C-alpha positions as CSV (number, residue, x, y, z in Angstrom):
1,M,40.4,-4.6,-49.0
2,N,42.5,-3.9,-45.9
3,P,40.8,-5.7,-43.0
4,S,41.3,-2.5,-40.9
5,Q,39.0,-0.7,-43.3
6,A,36.2,-3.3,-43.1
7,L,32.9,-1.9,-41.8
8,H,31.6,-3.3,-38.5
9,H,28.2,-2.7,-36.9
10,D,28.2,-1.1,-33.4
11,P,25.7,-3.3,-31.6
12,V,24.8,-0.5,-29.1
13,C,24.0,2.5,-31.3
14,G,23.9,0.9,-34.7
15,M,26.6,3.1,-36.2
16,E,29.1,1.5,-38.8
17,V,32.7,1.8,-37.8
18,T,36.0,0.4,-39.0
19,E,38.7,-1.2,-36.9
20,A,40.9,1.8,-37.5
21,N,38.6,4.4,-36.1
22,A,36.8,2.3,-33.5
23,A,37.0,3.5,-30.0
24,G,37.4,0.0,-28.7
25,S,36.5,-3.6,-29.2
26,V,35.3,-6.6,-27.2
27,V,35.5,-10.4,-28.0
28,H,32.2,-12.0,-26.9
29,D,31.4,-15.7,-27.5
30,G,34.3,-15.9,-30.0
31,R,33.1,-12.9,-32.0
32,A,34.7,-9.4,-32.1
33,Y,32.5,-6.3,-31.7
34,Y,33.7,-2.8,-32.5
35,F,32.3,0.4,-31.0
36,C,32.1,4.0,-32.0
37,S,32.6,5.5,-28.5
38,A,33.8,4.5,-25.0
39,Q,30.2,5.0,-23.8
40,C,28.9,2.3,-26.2
41,L,31.7,0.1,-25.2
42,G,31.0,0.5,-21.5
43,K,27.3,-0.2,-22.0
44,F,28.0,-3.4,-23.9
45,K,30.4,-4.6,-21.2
46,G,27.9,-3.9,-18.5
47,N,25.1,-5.9,-20.0
48,P,25.6,-7.3,-23.6
49,G,22.5,-9.4,-23.6
50,P,19.9,-6.9,-24.8
51,Y,22.1,-5.5,-27.5
52,L,23.0,-9.0,-28.8
53,A,19.3,-10.0,-28.8
54,A,18.4,-6.8,-30.7
55,A,21.1,-7.4,-33.3
56,S,20.4,-11.1,-33.7
57,P,18.7,-12.0,-37.0
58,A,16.4,-14.5,-35.2
59,S,14.9,-11.7,-33.2
60,I,13.9,-9.7,-36.3
61,S,10.4,-10.2,-37.5
62,P,9.8,-10.2,-41.3
63,V,7.4,-7.3,-40.7
64,A,9.3,-5.6,-37.9
65,P,8.7,-1.9,-37.6
66,V,11.4,0.7,-38.0
67,A,13.7,0.9,-35.0
68,E,13.1,3.8,-32.7
69,Y,16.1,5.8,-31.4
70,T,16.4,8.1,-28.4
71,C,19.0,10.2,-26.6
72,P,20.4,8.9,-23.3
73,M,20.5,12.5,-21.9
74,H,17.2,13.6,-23.4
75,P,14.8,10.6,-23.4
76,E,12.0,12.8,-24.8
77,V,13.8,13.0,-28.1
78,R,12.7,10.0,-30.2
79,Q,13.0,9.4,-34.0
80,S,12.9,6.5,-36.4
81,G,16.5,5.6,-37.4
82,P,19.9,6.6,-36.1
83,G,21.2,10.2,-35.9
84,S,22.3,12.8,-33.5
85,C,20.3,14.5,-30.7
86,P,19.0,17.9,-31.7
87,K,19.6,19.2,-28.2
88,C,23.0,17.9,-27.2
89,G,24.4,16.4,-30.3
90,M,25.0,12.9,-28.7
91,A,24.5,9.9,-31.0
92,L,21.0,8.5,-30.6
93,E,20.7,4.9,-29.3
94,P,18.1,2.3,-30.2
95,V,15.3,1.7,-27.7
96,V,16.0,-1.9,-26.7
97,A,13.0,-3.9,-25.6
98,L,14.0,-6.1,-22.7
99,P,12.4,-9.5,-22.3
100,A,9.2,-9.6,-20.2
101,A,9.8,-10.6,-16.6
102,R,7.8,-13.2,-14.9
103,I,5.0,-11.7,-12.9
104,E,4.2,-13.1,-9.5
105,Y,1.0,-12.5,-7.6
106,T,0.7,-12.1,-3.9
107,C,-2.0,-11.3,-1.3
108,P,-1.9,-7.8,0.2
109,M,-2.9,-9.3,3.6
110,H,-0.9,-12.5,3.4
111,P,2.4,-11.8,1.5
112,E,3.6,-15.3,2.1
113,I,1.0,-16.4,-0.5
114,V,2.7,-16.3,-3.9
115,R,1.2,-17.5,-7.2
116,L,2.2,-17.3,-10.9
117,E,-1.4,-16.5,-11.9
118,P,-4.1,-14.2,-10.6
119,G,-6.8,-15.5,-8.4
120,P,-8.2,-15.4,-4.9
121,C,-6.1,-15.8,-1.7
122,P,-6.6,-19.3,-0.2
123,I,-6.6,-17.8,3.3
124,C,-8.8,-14.6,3.1
125,G,-10.2,-14.8,-0.4
126,M,-8.9,-11.4,-1.4
127,A,-7.9,-11.1,-5.1
128,L,-4.1,-11.5,-5.6
129,E,-2.1,-8.5,-6.9
130,P,1.0,-8.5,-9.0
131,R,4.2,-7.9,-7.0
132,E,5.5,-5.4,-9.5
133,V,3.3,-2.6,-10.9
134,T,3.8,-2.4,-14.6
135,G,2.6,0.1,-17.1
136,A,-1.1,1.1,-17.4
137,E,-2.3,-2.5,-17.2
138,V,-6.0,-3.3,-17.1
139,N,-7.0,-5.1,-13.9
140,P,-8.9,-8.3,-15.1
141,E,-10.4,-8.7,-11.7
142,L,-11.8,-5.2,-11.7
143,V,-13.2,-5.7,-15.3
144,S,-14.8,-9.0,-14.3
145,M,-16.4,-7.7,-11.1
146,S,-17.6,-4.5,-12.8
147,R,-19.3,-6.5,-15.6
148,R,-21.0,-8.7,-13.0
149,L,-22.0,-5.7,-10.9
150,W,-23.8,-3.8,-13.8
151,A,-25.6,-7.0,-14.9
152,S,-26.7,-7.8,-11.4
153,L,-27.9,-4.2,-10.8
154,A,-30.1,-4.4,-13.9
155,L,-31.6,-7.7,-12.8
156,T,-32.0,-6.9,-9.1
157,A,-33.9,-3.6,-9.6
158,P,-37.1,-5.4,-10.9
159,I,-36.9,-7.8,-8.0
160,L,-36.8,-4.8,-5.6
161,A,-39.8,-3.4,-7.4
162,F,-41.7,-6.6,-6.6
163,M,-40.7,-6.5,-3.0
164,I,-41.7,-2.8,-2.6
165,S,-45.1,-3.5,-4.3
166,E,-45.8,-6.1,-1.6
167,V,-46.0,-3.3,1.1
168,V,-48.0,-1.0,-1.1
169,P,-51.7,-1.2,-0.3
170,G,-53.5,-3.4,-2.7
171,R,-50.3,-5.1,-4.0
172,P,-50.7,-3.8,-7.6
173,L,-48.0,-6.0,-9.2
174,Q,-49.4,-9.1,-7.6
175,H,-52.9,-8.4,-8.7
176,L,-51.6,-7.5,-12.2
177,L,-49.5,-10.6,-12.7
178,G,-50.8,-13.0,-10.1
179,P,-48.9,-14.6,-7.2
180,D,-47.4,-17.5,-9.1
181,P,-46.1,-15.5,-12.1
182,V,-44.4,-13.1,-9.7
183,L,-42.5,-15.9,-8.1
184,W,-41.3,-17.2,-11.5
185,V,-40.2,-13.8,-12.6
186,Q,-38.2,-13.4,-9.4
187,F,-36.7,-16.8,-10.0
188,L,-35.7,-15.9,-13.6
189,L,-34.2,-12.6,-12.5
190,A,-32.4,-13.8,-9.4
191,T,-30.9,-17.0,-10.9
192,P,-28.2,-15.2,-13.1
193,V,-27.5,-12.8,-10.3
194,V,-26.8,-15.5,-7.7
195,V,-25.3,-18.1,-10.0
196,W,-23.2,-16.0,-12.4
197,G,-22.8,-12.7,-10.5
198,G,-22.0,-14.5,-7.2
199,W,-19.9,-17.3,-8.7
200,P,-16.6,-15.8,-7.5
201,F,-17.9,-15.7,-4.0
202,F,-19.0,-19.4,-4.1
203,E,-15.5,-20.3,-5.4
204,R,-13.8,-18.4,-2.7
205,G,-16.2,-19.8,-0.1
206,W,-15.5,-23.4,-1.1
207,L,-11.7,-22.6,-1.2
208,S,-11.9,-21.3,2.4
209,V,-13.7,-24.5,3.5
210,R,-11.2,-26.7,1.7
211,N,-8.3,-24.9,3.3
212,R,-9.9,-24.7,6.7
213,S,-9.6,-21.0,6.8
214,L,-13.1,-19.5,7.0
215,N,-13.6,-15.9,6.0
216,M,-16.3,-13.5,4.9
217,F,-16.8,-15.3,1.6
218,T,-17.7,-18.4,3.5
219,L,-20.6,-16.5,5.1
220,I,-21.7,-14.9,1.9
221,A,-21.7,-18.2,-0.1
222,L,-23.5,-20.0,2.7
223,G,-26.2,-17.3,3.3
224,T,-27.0,-16.5,-0.4
225,G,-26.8,-20.2,-1.4
226,A,-29.1,-21.4,1.3
227,A,-31.6,-18.6,0.6
228,Y,-31.6,-19.3,-3.1
229,L,-31.9,-23.1,-2.9
230,Y,-34.7,-22.9,-0.3
231,S,-36.6,-20.5,-2.5
232,V,-36.2,-22.9,-5.5
233,V,-37.5,-25.8,-3.5
234,V,-40.5,-23.7,-2.4
235,L,-41.2,-22.7,-6.0
236,L,-40.8,-26.2,-7.5
237,F,-41.8,-28.5,-4.7
238,P,-44.1,-26.5,-2.3
239,S,-45.7,-29.7,-0.9
240,S,-42.3,-30.9,0.5
241,I,-42.1,-27.9,2.9
242,P,-43.4,-28.6,6.4
243,P,-46.6,-26.7,7.4
244,S,-44.7,-24.9,10.2
245,F,-42.9,-22.9,7.5
246,R,-46.1,-21.3,6.2
247,T,-47.4,-18.0,7.3
248,H,-50.8,-17.4,9.0
249,A,-52.2,-16.9,5.5
250,G,-50.9,-20.3,4.4
251,E,-48.2,-18.8,2.1
252,L,-44.6,-19.9,1.8
253,A,-42.0,-17.1,1.8
254,V,-39.3,-17.0,-0.9
255,Y,-35.9,-15.3,-0.5
256,F,-34.9,-14.6,-4.1
257,E,-34.8,-10.8,-3.4
258,P,-32.4,-11.0,-0.3
259,A,-30.1,-13.4,-2.1
260,A,-29.9,-11.2,-5.2
261,V,-29.5,-7.9,-3.2
262,I,-26.7,-9.4,-1.0
263,V,-24.7,-10.6,-4.1
264,T,-25.2,-7.2,-5.7
265,L,-24.0,-5.3,-2.7
266,V,-21.0,-7.5,-2.2
267,L,-20.1,-7.0,-5.9
268,L,-20.4,-3.2,-5.3
269,G,-18.0,-3.5,-2.4
270,Q,-15.5,-5.6,-4.4
271,V,-15.5,-3.0,-7.2
272,L,-14.9,-0.1,-4.9
273,E,-12.1,-2.0,-3.1
274,L,-10.4,-3.0,-6.4
275,R,-10.7,0.6,-7.7
276,A,-9.1,1.9,-4.5
277,R,-6.3,-0.6,-4.7
278,S,-5.7,0.2,-8.4
279,Q,-5.4,3.9,-7.5
280,T,-2.9,3.0,-4.8
281,S,-0.9,0.9,-7.2
282,S,-0.9,3.8,-9.7
283,A,0.5,6.1,-7.0
284,I,3.2,3.5,-6.1
285,K,4.1,3.2,-9.8
286,S,4.4,7.0,-10.1
287,L,6.6,7.0,-7.1
288,L,8.8,4.2,-8.4
289,G,9.1,6.0,-11.7
290,L,11.1,8.7,-9.9
291,A,13.8,6.2,-9.1
292,P,16.8,6.1,-11.5
293,K,17.2,3.1,-13.6
294,T,21.0,3.1,-13.9
295,A,24.0,4.1,-11.9
296,L,27.4,5.5,-12.9
297,L,29.9,2.9,-11.6
298,I,33.5,3.8,-10.9
299,R,35.8,0.9,-11.9
300,T,39.1,0.1,-10.1
301,D,41.1,1.7,-12.9
302,G,39.1,5.0,-12.5
303,S,36.9,4.5,-15.6
304,E,33.2,5.1,-15.4
305,D,30.5,2.8,-16.7
306,E,26.8,3.3,-16.7
307,V,25.2,0.0,-15.5
308,Q,21.8,-1.2,-14.5
309,L,20.9,-0.9,-10.8
310,D,20.7,-4.7,-10.4
311,R,24.4,-5.0,-11.3
312,V,25.4,-2.7,-8.4
313,Q,27.0,-4.6,-5.6
314,V,27.6,-3.7,-1.9
315,G,30.9,-1.8,-1.7
316,D,30.8,-0.4,-5.3
317,R,31.7,3.3,-5.7
318,L,29.3,5.4,-7.7
319,R,29.5,8.8,-9.1
320,V,26.5,11.2,-8.7
321,R,26.7,14.2,-11.0
322,P,25.1,17.6,-10.1
323,G,21.3,17.4,-10.3
324,E,21.1,13.6,-10.6
325,K,19.2,11.3,-8.3
326,V,21.1,9.0,-5.9
327,P,20.5,5.5,-7.2
328,T,21.1,3.6,-3.9
329,D,21.8,4.1,-0.2
330,G,25.3,5.0,0.5
331,V,27.9,7.3,2.1
332,V,29.4,10.3,0.4
333,L,33.1,9.5,0.2
334,E,34.5,12.6,-1.6
335,G,33.4,15.8,-3.3
336,S,30.3,17.9,-3.1
337,S,27.2,18.1,-5.3
338,A,23.6,19.0,-5.5
339,V,21.4,15.9,-5.0
340,D,17.8,15.4,-6.1
341,E,15.9,14.1,-3.1
342,S,12.5,14.6,-4.5
343,M,11.6,10.9,-4.2
344,I,12.2,11.0,-0.5
345,T,11.1,14.5,0.6
346,G,9.1,15.7,-2.3
347,E,11.3,18.8,-2.5
348,P,12.0,19.6,-6.2
349,I,15.1,21.7,-5.5
350,P,18.4,19.7,-5.4
351,V,20.1,19.7,-1.9
352,E,23.8,20.3,-1.4
353,K,25.7,17.3,-0.1
354,T,29.4,17.2,0.9
355,A,31.7,14.4,2.1
């Protein structure tokens, strides 16, 4: 067979071409690649990594699903396998999955705090947030706090019922169960609320002490911890409490109810705060979604290549076609066109711009 008639696989769109009818070729790492069009050639030159990774046999799983193809001009068009776009006729391109980026977490109040894993801020105790908002991710902090809140609410409600019954004439619950069983029931209900529900607050409180940066979690941990531990001592070792701590009736007060209620209320505040921050992050994500992902770069020889925004350098010349978004800040050098400024002004109608 004539070598010029040998079939080669276009790494960008997947089409098979020959050397004779190829629109161009590139030698990369000692291997020649042939392309069906100048557009595929330009995309490969701009960033060959994703296309080589997609074409590498090592990246193909034995049970890999059928590749999905889309149109560069009409991304809503998607189908399994190569073909042409039903709207514009352009050859469909494979949807290349880029490698996942490392996510860094930072504090909204102290941006100098950067961690590779989620957790509390060592300065203020606030939950760290990812620097980049990605997809519709589930916030693990919100899930954890919500679970603790609902469990604490279910356990704190009976404790409140005992507290309310104490001010009701006749104290019906105390007469029904007796004073000692009531204390033990409060202890059993308050323990998971304070120990498990309030555990994140004790962690953050200890972290604030260790870092010598006291915050609200220091106060919460100290107050609820002291109230709970004192109540446990009263319940288990009442004889160790000085007589001055007793009431006029000779009783010792316990504080299981305040400790459980405080933890539950703080959990409620944390859930409301995390939900508000998640909604803000979703709004930011929607706004960032309006930004273009690529730019049309004008080379020194006058050719045009579509490249990723991170490959655009200061001083590069870009072409913005009518109706497109401006990818970066810049100055209009020549020509006139209608520019989409919806991300800046919110106005959906393109605005005329001239040099």
